[in-house]
C-alpha positions as CSV (number, residue, x, y, z in Angstrom):
1,M,-6.3,-26.8,4.4
2,K,-3.0,-25.2,3.5
3,H,-3.1,-21.4,3.8
4,D,-0.5,-19.9,1.4
5,G,-1.2,-16.2,1.4
6,A,2.2,-15.0,2.5
7,A,3.9,-15.1,-0.9
8,V,5.2,-11.7,-2.0
9,P,5.3,-10.5,-5.6
10,K,8.4,-9.4,-7.5
11,L,8.4,-5.8,-8.6
12,I,6.6,-5.4,-11.9
13,S,6.2,-2.6,-14.4
14,T,3.5,-1.9,-17.0
15,G,4.4,-2.2,-20.6
16,A,7.5,-4.4,-20.0
17,A,8.2,-7.6,-18.1
18,E,10.3,-7.7,-15.0
19,G,11.3,-11.2,-14.0
20,N,8.7,-12.9,-16.2
21,V,5.9,-10.7,-14.9
22,S,3.8,-8.3,-17.0
23,V,0.6,-6.2,-17.0
24,D,-1.2,-5.7,-20.3
25,H,-3.7,-2.9,-19.5
26,N,-5.7,-1.5,-22.4
27,V,-8.1,1.2,-20.9
28,S,-9.6,2.1,-24.3
29,A,-10.5,-1.5,-25.0
30,G,-11.6,-2.1,-21.4
31,T,-9.3,-5.2,-20.9
32,V,-6.5,-6.2,-18.7
33,G,-4.2,-9.2,-18.6
34,V,-2.0,-9.9,-15.6
35,T,0.8,-12.5,-15.3
36,L,2.5,-12.5,-11.9
37,D,5.6,-14.3,-10.6
38,Y,5.9,-14.7,-6.8
39,V,8.8,-15.5,-4.5
40,D,8.7,-17.2,-1.1
41,V,9.3,-15.4,2.2
42,S,13.1,-15.7,1.7
43,G,12.7,-13.5,-1.4
44,N,14.9,-15.9,-3.4
45,N,12.8,-18.7,-4.8
46,V,10.0,-18.3,-7.4
47,I,7.2,-20.4,-6.2
48,M,4.2,-19.4,-8.3
49,T,3.2,-18.0,-11.7
50,N,-0.4,-16.8,-11.8
51,R,-2.4,-15.5,-14.8
52,F,-5.5,-13.4,-14.8
53,G,-7.6,-12.0,-17.6
54,N,-6.4,-11.6,-21.2
55,A,-6.3,-9.1,-24.0
56,T,-9.6,-10.3,-25.5
57,G,-11.5,-9.2,-22.5
58,D,-13.0,-12.7,-21.8
59,Y,-12.0,-12.6,-18.2
60,S,-11.4,-8.9,-17.4
61,A,-12.9,-5.4,-17.1
62,S,-11.2,-2.0,-17.1
63,L,-12.9,1.2,-16.3
64,S,-9.9,3.5,-16.0
65,N,-6.2,3.5,-15.2
66,N,-7.0,3.0,-11.5
67,Y,-10.0,0.7,-11.7
68,Y,-9.8,-2.8,-13.1
69,A,-10.4,-6.4,-12.2
70,A,-9.8,-9.8,-13.9
71,Q,-10.8,-13.4,-13.3
72,Q,-8.2,-16.1,-13.0
73,E,-7.8,-18.1,-16.1
74,D,-9.0,-21.7,-15.9
75,G,-5.8,-23.6,-15.0
76,G,-4.0,-20.3,-15.0
77,I,-1.6,-21.0,-12.1
78,N,1.6,-23.0,-11.7
79,I,3.1,-23.9,-8.3
80,G,6.7,-24.9,-7.5
81,L,8.8,-23.0,-10.1
82,S,11.9,-22.7,-8.0
83,S,15.2,-24.1,-9.3
84,G,15.3,-27.9,-9.2
85,S,11.5,-28.3,-8.9
86,S,8.9,-29.0,-11.5
87,S,5.9,-26.9,-12.3
88,G,2.4,-28.3,-11.8
89,G,-0.9,-26.8,-13.1
90,F,-3.8,-26.9,-10.8
91,A,-6.8,-28.9,-11.9
92,S,-9.2,-26.2,-11.0
93,N,-8.9,-22.7,-9.5
94,A,-11.1,-19.7,-8.9
95,G,-9.6,-16.3,-8.2
96,V,-9.6,-12.6,-9.0
97,V,-7.1,-9.8,-9.3
98,A,-8.2,-6.2,-8.6
99,S,-6.7,-2.8,-8.5
100,G,-6.1,-1.4,-5.0
101,A,-8.4,1.5,-5.8
102,L,-11.3,-0.9,-5.3
103,A,-10.1,-1.8,-1.8
104,N,-11.6,-0.1,1.3
105,V,-8.2,1.1,2.6
106,D,-6.2,4.3,2.6
107,Q,-4.6,5.1,-0.8
108,C,-1.6,7.0,-2.0
109,T,-3.8,9.7,-3.4
110,N,-1.2,11.6,-5.4
111,C,0.5,8.6,-7.0
112,E,0.2,8.8,-10.8
113,Y,3.0,6.5,-12.1
114,T,2.5,3.6,-9.7
115,H,-0.5,1.6,-8.4
116,W,-1.1,-1.4,-6.3
117,G,-3.6,-4.3,-6.3
118,V,-4.4,-7.6,-4.7
119,W,-5.2,-11.1,-5.8
120,S,-7.1,-13.9,-4.1
121,S,-7.6,-17.5,-5.1
122,N,-9.1,-20.8,-4.0
123,M,-7.1,-23.6,-5.8
124,D,-7.5,-27.4,-5.9
125,N,-4.8,-29.7,-7.3
126,M,-6.9,-32.8,-6.3
127,T,-4.5,-33.5,-3.4
128,E,-4.9,-30.4,-1.3
129,A,-6.7,-27.0,-1.2
130,V,-4.6,-23.9,-1.3
131,V,-6.1,-20.5,-0.3
132,A,-4.4,-17.2,-1.1
133,S,-6.0,-14.2,0.5
134,Q,-5.5,-10.6,-0.8
135,V,-1.9,-11.0,-1.8
136,P,-0.6,-7.5,-2.8
137,Y,1.4,-6.4,-5.9
138,I,2.8,-3.2,-7.3
139,A,3.0,-1.9,-10.9
140,G,4.3,1.2,-12.5
141,E,6.4,3.1,-15.0
142,I,10.0,2.7,-13.9
143,T,12.3,5.7,-14.3
144,Q,14.6,4.9,-17.1
145,D,17.6,7.1,-16.2
146,I,18.5,9.3,-13.2
147,S,21.9,10.2,-14.5
148,G,22.3,14.0,-14.2
149,M,19.5,14.4,-11.7
150,T,20.4,16.3,-8.6
151,G,18.8,17.2,-5.2
152,T,16.9,15.3,-2.6
153,A,13.6,13.7,-3.3
154,N,11.3,13.0,-0.3
155,Y,8.4,10.6,-0.7
156,T,5.3,9.8,1.3
157,G,2.7,7.1,0.6
158,K,1.4,3.7,1.8
159,A,2.6,0.1,2.4
160,Y,0.3,-2.9,2.1
161,A,1.3,-6.3,3.5
162,N,0.3,-9.8,4.5
163,A,1.1,-10.5,8.2
164,Y,1.6,-14.2,9.3
165,D,1.7,-14.6,13.1
166,N,2.0,-18.2,14.4
167,G,-0.7,-19.6,12.1
168,D,-2.8,-16.5,11.8
169,L,-2.8,-14.6,8.5
170,G,-4.1,-11.0,8.1
171,N,-3.6,-7.9,6.0
172,I,-2.0,-4.7,7.4
173,V,-1.7,-1.1,6.0
174,G,1.0,1.4,7.0
175,D,2.5,4.8,6.2
176,L,5.6,5.1,4.0
177,S,8.3,7.8,4.1
178,A,11.5,7.7,2.1
179,S,14.3,10.0,1.0
180,V,16.5,9.7,-2.1
181,D,19.7,11.6,-2.9
182,L,19.4,11.8,-6.7
183,G,22.9,13.2,-7.3
184,A,24.5,10.4,-5.2
185,Q,22.1,7.8,-6.5
186,T,21.3,6.5,-3.0
187,L,18.1,5.6,-1.1
188,D,19.1,7.3,2.2
189,S,16.1,6.4,4.3
190,L,12.9,4.3,4.0
191,S,10.4,3.7,6.8
192,M,7.1,1.8,6.9
193,D,5.0,2.4,10.0
194,F,2.2,-0.1,10.5
195,G,1.2,1.2,14.0
196,G,1.4,-0.4,17.4
197,G,5.1,-0.2,17.4
198,D,5.6,-2.2,14.2
199,V,8.0,-0.1,12.1
200,I,10.3,-1.3,9.4
201,N,13.3,0.7,8.2
202,I,16.4,0.3,6.0
203,G,19.4,-0.2,8.2
204,A,21.8,1.8,5.9
205,A,21.6,3.7,2.6
206,L,21.1,1.6,-0.6
207,S,22.7,2.3,-3.9
208,I,20.3,3.0,-6.8
209,N,21.1,1.7,-10.2
210,P,21.0,4.8,-12.5
211,S,19.4,3.1,-15.6
212,P,16.8,1.8,-15.0
213,A,16.5,3.3,-11.5
214,T,16.2,0.1,-9.4
215,F,17.5,-0.9,-6.0
216,S,17.6,-4.0,-3.8
217,G,18.9,-5.0,-0.4
218,T,18.7,-7.3,2.6
219,N,19.1,-4.7,5.4
220,L,15.7,-4.0,6.8
221,T,15.5,-3.5,10.5
222,G,12.8,-2.8,13.1
223,T,9.9,-4.6,14.6
224,I,7.2,-6.8,13.0
225,L,4.2,-8.2,15.0
226,G,6.0,-7.3,18.2
227,G,9.2,-9.2,17.3
228,P,12.6,-8.0,15.9
229,V,13.3,-8.3,12.2
230,S,16.0,-11.0,11.8
231,S,16.1,-11.3,8.0
232,S,14.6,-9.4,5.1
233,T,14.6,-8.5,1.4
234,I,13.7,-5.3,-0.4
235,N,13.4,-4.7,-4.1
236,G,12.2,-1.4,-5.6
237,A,12.5,1.3,-8.1
238,L,11.9,5.0,-8.8
239,F,8.9,5.6,-11.0
240,G,7.8,8.3,-13.5
241,P,9.9,10.1,-16.1
242,N,11.6,12.2,-13.4
243,A,11.6,10.0,-10.4
244,E,8.4,11.4,-9.2
245,E,7.5,8.3,-7.2
246,I,9.0,5.2,-5.4
247,G,7.7,1.7,-5.1
248,G,8.7,-1.9,-4.5
249,S,8.2,-5.1,-2.5
250,F,9.6,-6.5,0.7
251,T,9.8,-9.5,3.0
252,T,10.6,-9.7,6.7
253,T,10.7,-12.4,9.3
254,D,11.6,-12.6,13.0
255,G,13.3,-16.0,12.4
256,S,10.5,-18.1,13.8
257,N,6.8,-17.9,13.1
258,K,6.3,-14.2,12.3
259,H,6.4,-13.0,8.7
260,V,5.4,-9.7,7.1
261,G,5.7,-9.2,3.3
262,G,4.1,-6.8,0.9
263,V,4.5,-3.7,-1.3
264,F,4.9,0.0,-0.9
265,H,4.6,3.1,-3.0
266,G,4.7,6.9,-2.6
267,A,5.1,10.2,-4.3
268,Q,7.0,13.5,-3.8
């Protein structure tokens, strides 16, 4: 059996697609439709598009902004979408996507403009079985323009990740802290502490695009699963009308058989 749970989602936003990814969440109608693109541990290659629920409510249920779940569409997954490869629909699949509020882990209790969730799936393309277990994603309302904003914004929250260690796959939760200089439009610090000495930081300040307020880099440092980070990616954004929150996704590897990838979000 192939265990492919280490894929990490691109950053996504509600109400608009980012990189062919979208969330259509209609609380009043009680429906949610989620389409997710995923990249591999290098952070560069799109390897999967996954669809859950739909606008008619046939495969989904929504109780509030924070509580929803949706079943994977029949045949609603394509694997191998990177440049130069062909897509292939799975003959059968069974999976679910759910908001993080349904998970039994610590939450960012004061986050209003971002939320996280997980999806799991058991797929069969008639040649091999692929199991994806609790792969996290982040969604939110991206800040459209930080031009003219001043001061320092300090954020605290949570990070959720898949951890792959020499064949063993698990899920880890950590504490997030970050600091943004709004006037200079820079992410000056970001740290994710997963305990046990596993701490991931940005190695230097990252520039923030003013409109929309997004950032990206390859300069994460620190320790993952007891080994040093050798390569990484981070993609994120500020969220809310006035940069009230921060969120994004990341991948890290020690260059051998240790990989940690997931999402983070926090609020001022």
